[in-house]
RODO-2510 file (C-alpha; in nm, 4 decimals, decimal comma):
residues 133
     n   res          X          Y          Z
     1     m    -3,8119    -1,2047     1,1059
     2     t    -4,1870    -1,4163     1,1621
     3     f    -4,2671    -1,7396     0,9119
     4     i    -4,6089    -1,8086     1,1610
     5     k    -4,9344    -1,6590     1,0283
     6     y    -5,2568    -1,7306     1,2208
     7     t    -5,5875    -1,7767     1,0290
     8     h    -5,9021    -1,5947     1,1554
     9     d    -5,9499    -1,9388     1,3411
    10     g    -5,6502    -1,9113     1,5183
    11     s    -5,4756    -2,1744     1,3070
    12     a    -5,0757    -2,1361     1,2575
    13     v    -4,9777    -2,1403     0,9294
    14     v    -4,5961    -2,1954     0,8308
    15     q    -4,4707    -1,9248     0,5336
    16     p    -4,3731    -2,0388     0,2427
    17     a    -4,0581    -1,8876     0,2624
    18     a    -3,9787    -2,0504     0,5814
    19     l    -3,9999    -2,3565     0,3999
    20     i    -3,7858    -2,2383     0,0939
    21     l    -3,5054    -2,0766     0,3121
    22     s    -3,5184    -2,4441     0,5043
    23     g    -3,4827    -2,6484     0,2067
    24     l    -3,8101    -2,7801     0,3033
    25     d    -4,0204    -2,6580     0,0312
    26     q    -4,0559    -2,9530    -0,2164
    27     e    -4,1209    -3,2216     0,0637
    28     e    -4,4519    -3,3415     0,0430
    29     t    -4,5114    -3,4344     0,4322
    30     l    -4,3122    -3,3090     0,7136
    31     e    -4,2131    -3,4736     1,0212
    32     m    -4,3023    -3,2531     1,3832
    33     q    -4,0867    -3,3076     1,6909
    34     t    -4,2154    -3,1370     1,9651
    35     l    -4,0078    -3,0413     2,2599
    36     e    -4,0069    -2,8356     2,5599
    37     k    -4,1692    -2,4522     2,4318
    38     t    -4,0190    -2,5852     2,0859
    39     i    -4,1454    -2,7286     1,7328
    40     v    -3,9454    -2,8651     1,4887
    41     l    -4,0253    -2,9423     1,1802
    42     l    -3,7888    -3,1842     1,0070
    43     k    -3,8231    -3,3666     0,6376
    44     k    -3,9183    -3,7579     0,6891
    45     d    -3,6374    -3,9575     0,5386
    46     m    -3,3362    -3,8087     0,5723
    47     t    -3,0056    -3,9271     0,4540
    48     p    -2,6795    -3,9715     0,6991
    49     m    -2,5817    -3,6245     0,5596
    50     e    -2,9123    -3,4528     0,5988
    51     k    -2,9311    -3,5706     0,9953
    52     m    -2,5694    -3,4337     1,0338
    53     e    -2,6572    -3,1311     0,8866
    54     t    -2,9621    -3,0441     1,0530
    55     a    -2,7974    -3,1628     1,3976
    56     s    -2,5129    -2,8930     1,3301
    57     g    -2,8171    -2,6510     1,2619
    58     l    -2,9997    -2,7710     1,6000
    59     i    -2,6325    -2,7630     1,7395
    60     r    -2,6291    -2,3814     1,6816
    61     l    -2,9557    -2,2829     1,7562
    62     t    -2,8988    -2,3978     2,1177
    63     n    -2,5464    -2,2472     2,1121
    64     s    -2,6995    -1,9333     2,0518
    65     l    -3,0003    -1,9716     2,3256
    66     l    -2,7340    -2,0434     2,5832
    67     a    -2,5798    -1,7101     2,4548
    68     d    -2,8432    -1,5247     2,4457
    69     m    -2,9309    -1,6851     2,8302
    70     i    -2,5757    -1,6568     2,9510
    71     s    -2,5800    -1,2839     2,8400
    72     g    -2,9014    -1,2288     2,9835
    73     f    -2,7789    -1,3705     3,3440
    74     d    -2,4861    -1,1713     3,3184
    75     d    -2,7236    -0,8344     3,2336
    76     a    -2,9182    -0,9252     3,5572
    77     i    -2,6064    -1,0077     3,7775
    78     s    -2,4615    -0,6532     3,6731
    79     r    -2,7998    -0,4712     3,7066
    80     e    -2,8375    -0,6419     4,0756
    81     e    -2,4291    -0,5403     4,1319
    82     d    -2,5101    -0,1650     4,0315
    83     e    -2,7780    -0,1380     4,2343
    84     e    -2,5450    -0,2448     4,5436
    85     n    -2,3275     0,0228     4,4243
    86     e    -2,0372    -0,2162     4,4295
    87     y    -1,9908    -0,3225     4,0826
    88     e    -1,6747    -0,2454     3,9123
    89     p    -1,6485    -0,3248     3,5272
    90     d    -1,4080    -0,6382     3,4189
    91     a    -1,0539    -0,5243     3,2703
    92     c    -1,1797    -0,6523     2,9614
    93     g    -1,5259    -0,5551     2,9545
    94     d    -1,5949    -0,7821     2,6858
    95     e    -1,5906    -1,0727     2,9105
    96     l    -1,8819    -1,3588     2,8577
    97     r    -1,9319    -1,5447     3,1943
    98     i    -2,0259    -1,9083     3,1581
    99     p    -2,1915    -2,1179     3,4541
   100     a    -1,9525    -2,3555     3,6090
   101     e    -2,2115    -2,6305     3,5690
   102     v    -2,1874    -2,6046     3,1964
   103     f    -1,8498    -2,7394     3,1593
   104     e    -1,9519    -3,0069     3,4301
   105     h    -2,2049    -3,1395     3,2640
   106     a    -2,0086    -3,1429     2,9150
   107     g    -1,7404    -3,3025     3,1104
   108     i    -1,4750    -3,0854     3,0661
   109     w    -1,4561    -2,9014     3,4176
   110     g    -1,0832    -2,8772     3,5481
   111     e    -0,9499    -2,9376     3,1887
   112     v    -0,7150    -2,7201     2,9687
   113     l    -0,9859    -2,5816     2,7072
   114     r    -0,9754    -2,5043     2,3227
   115     v    -1,1733    -2,2005     2,1939
   116     q    -1,2954    -2,1929     1,8424
   117     s    -1,5466    -2,0386     1,6110
   118     i    -1,7126    -2,2829     1,3897
   119     d    -2,0074    -2,1251     1,1433
   120     g    -2,1076    -1,8681     1,3676
   121     a    -2,0967    -2,1163     1,6637
   122     v    -1,8272    -2,0863     1,9587
   123     l    -1,7025    -2,4301     2,0170
   124     i    -1,5242    -2,4949     2,3477
   125     t    -1,3817    -2,8663     2,3942
   126     a    -1,0797    -3,0004     2,6199
   127     e    -0,7315    -2,9611     2,4728
   128     q    -0,6393    -3,2629     2,3709
   129     e    -0,2736    -3,4204     2,4123
   130     s    -0,0577    -3,4554     2,1270
   131     g     0,1208    -3,7507     2,1037
   132     d     0,4754    -3,5728     2,0217
   133     d     0,6205    -3,6002     2,3792
***
């Protein structure tokens, strides 16, 4: 859903519905953080719990963007392989390919991994050894 409208002079206006859905509709002032190709509006003074909830939401967004990106890479690779007439579908057909660099960057390359689904996000962590040996 689009929550940005543009005025006749080209100014961007955030729609009230976006502020209501994010819980920022009652805030007097907002803080804006600019990132590469991204703008984030935040409550100016947040409690530690609000910071945790905000960080959790940003992580879910990051995971969603990474999944979209990886899906795009997978589609591009599939099209390239189809064009070469050498493509054979995976036996499962529902596998998601994740570049090794992602695991290396996370510091879990070569580890036994645990995959969980939490609040609509997929979390991949290194399996923790239980001290029961």
